[in-house]
C-alpha positions as CSV (number, residue, x, y, z in Angstrom):
1,M,-11.8,16.2,20.1
2,L,-12.8,14.9,16.6
3,V,-11.2,11.4,15.8
4,R,-10.9,9.5,12.5
5,C,-12.8,12.4,10.2
6,L,-12.7,12.4,6.6
7,F,-13.2,16.2,5.4
8,I,-13.5,16.3,1.7
9,R,-14.7,18.4,-1.0
10,N,-15.9,21.1,1.2
11,T,-15.6,25.1,0.2
12,G,-15.8,27.9,2.7
13,F,-14.3,31.6,2.8
14,R,-13.1,30.6,6.3
15,G,-11.3,27.7,5.6
16,G,-12.0,25.1,3.5
17,A,-12.4,22.2,5.6
18,V,-12.3,23.8,9.4
19,Y,-12.6,27.0,10.9
20,C,-11.7,27.6,14.2
21,R,-12.6,31.0,16.4
22,M,-11.6,31.4,19.7
23,G,-11.4,27.6,20.4
24,S,-8.9,24.9,20.6
25,P,-9.9,21.6,18.9
26,T,-7.9,18.4,18.8
27,L,-8.3,16.6,15.3
28,C,-6.8,12.6,15.8
29,N,-6.3,10.6,12.5
30,C,-8.4,13.1,10.5
31,T,-8.3,13.1,6.3
32,L,-8.9,16.5,5.0
33,A,-8.8,16.7,1.2
34,E,-9.8,18.3,-1.7
35,N,-11.2,21.3,0.4
36,E,-11.2,24.7,-0.9
37,A,-10.7,28.5,0.8
38,S,-13.0,30.2,-1.6
39,G,-13.6,34.0,-2.5
40,G,-9.9,34.9,-1.2
41,G,-10.1,33.6,1.8
42,C,-7.1,31.2,3.3
43,G,-6.7,27.8,5.1
44,S,-7.8,25.4,2.4
45,G,-7.6,22.7,5.3
46,V,-7.6,24.8,8.6
47,K,-8.1,28.3,9.0
48,A,-7.1,29.5,13.0
49,Y,-8.8,32.7,14.0
50,R,-8.9,35.4,16.6
51,H,-7.2,33.4,19.8
52,S,-7.5,29.7,18.4
53,S,-4.9,27.3,18.8
54,P,-6.1,24.0,17.1
55,T,-4.0,21.0,17.2
56,L,-3.6,18.3,14.8
57,K,-2.1,14.9,15.5
58,N,-1.8,12.4,12.5
59,C,-3.9,13.8,10.3
60,I,-3.5,14.4,6.3
61,V,-4.0,18.1,4.8
62,A,-3.7,17.4,1.1
63,F,-4.8,18.6,-2.3
64,G,-6.7,21.7,-1.6
65,S,-7.2,24.5,-3.7
66,G,-7.4,28.4,-2.9
67,G,-5.1,28.7,-0.2
68,E,-2.8,27.2,1.9
69,A,-3.1,24.1,3.8
70,V,-3.4,25.8,7.1
71,C,-3.4,29.5,8.1
72,C,-3.5,32.0,11.1
73,K,-5.2,35.3,11.9
74,L,-5.3,37.3,14.8
75,S,-3.3,35.7,17.5
76,S,-3.6,32.4,16.5
77,S,-1.7,29.2,15.8
78,V,-1.5,25.5,14.8
79,K,0.0,22.6,16.4
80,L,0.9,19.8,14.1
81,S,2.3,16.5,15.0
82,C,2.6,13.8,12.8
83,C,1.0,15.3,9.8
84,D,1.2,14.9,6.4
85,V,0.8,18.4,4.6
86,Y,0.6,17.9,0.7
87,G,-0.3,19.0,-2.6
88,N,-2.0,22.0,-1.3
89,Q,-2.2,24.9,-4.2
90,G,-1.6,27.8,-2.1
91,G,1.3,25.9,-0.3
92,D,1.9,23.2,2.1
93,W,4.1,24.1,5.1
94,A,3.4,27.9,4.5
95,D,2.3,30.8,6.8
96,C,1.9,29.9,10.8
97,I,3.3,26.2,10.6
98,A,6.4,27.1,8.0
99,A,8.5,26.2,10.8
100,Q,6.8,22.5,11.5
101,S,8.0,20.7,8.7
102,G,10.2,18.2,8.7
103,V,9.7,18.1,12.8
104,D,7.8,16.1,15.1
105,G,7.1,13.6,12.6
106,N,5.5,16.1,10.1
107,M,6.3,15.4,6.7
108,C,5.5,16.5,3.0
109,A,4.8,13.5,0.8
110,D,2.2,12.0,-1.5
111,P,-0.2,10.4,1.1
112,L,-0.8,7.4,-2.0
113,F,-4.7,7.3,-1.6
114,C,-6.1,4.4,-3.5
115,E,-8.8,6.3,-5.3
116,D,-10.1,4.1,-8.0
117,L,-8.1,1.3,-6.8
118,N,-10.7,0.9,-4.2
119,P,-13.9,2.9,-5.2
120,D,-15.7,2.0,-1.5
121,E,-12.8,3.8,0.6
122,P,-11.1,6.1,-2.1
123,Y,-9.1,7.7,0.7
124,A,-8.1,4.5,2.2
125,L,-4.3,4.2,2.0
126,H,-2.2,2.7,-0.9
127,G,0.2,-0.2,0.7
128,S,3.2,1.9,0.3
129,S,1.9,5.2,1.4
130,P,4.3,6.9,3.6
131,C,1.2,7.7,6.0
132,A,0.5,3.6,6.5
133,P,2.2,2.5,9.8
134,A,4.4,-0.1,8.1
135,Y,6.5,3.0,6.4
136,N,6.0,5.5,9.5
137,P,6.6,3.8,12.8
138,E,7.5,6.7,14.8
139,C,3.9,7.9,14.0
140,G,1.9,5.0,13.1
141,L,-1.2,5.6,11.1
142,I,-1.3,8.9,9.7
143,G,-5.0,9.9,8.3
144,A,-8.7,8.6,9.0
145,F,-8.3,5.3,7.1
146,G,-5.9,2.4,7.3
147,V,-4.4,0.6,4.1
148,G,-7.0,-0.3,1.3
149,C,-5.2,-1.2,-2.0
150,G,-1.9,-1.8,-3.4
151,V,0.9,-4.2,-1.7
152,T,0.0,-7.0,0.2
153,A,2.2,-9.0,2.5
154,V,4.1,-12.2,1.2
155,E,5.3,-14.9,3.3
156,D,8.2,-16.9,2.3
157,A,7.2,-20.5,1.2
158,S,9.2,-23.4,0.0
159,W,7.9,-25.1,-3.5
160,G,7.1,-28.3,-1.5
161,T,4.8,-25.6,0.4
162,I,3.4,-23.9,-2.5
163,K,2.7,-27.5,-4.1
164,A,0.9,-28.7,-0.9
165,M,-1.7,-26.1,-0.7
166,F,-3.0,-27.5,-3.9
167,R,-3.3,-31.1,-2.9
């Protein structure tokens, strides 16, 4: 099992980030972003091949190029739950995961990474991300990192309370 992993800017003919052959790994709270399936390959995020059946739980697969986000070949399948698949050049909820869109907490929404707002953790989530636990109570955190920029909590306070803070 892979937990809280970050796969970014990888390139591979057999799956940009993850290639599974005759295995069934589980990825939990992982972020797969900006990966590329090269040379006519498929699965910019994940490629399942030859009787493999990986499972993704609470993962983000976003902004991949060179192929759909996930693909399956030769009697393989991929099971997703509470995953955000978004902005992949070859398609998001396509190929073997098409029927899982909108089911079991799965969605297609911009994950709103912090990027330049938090150079130390560019793949942390903006406070208003649909992958943040506050906006997705059914699934909790989606992806490898929590909120790292943007909106912060505000508490109600009277004018007297505010003045007292500066005395």
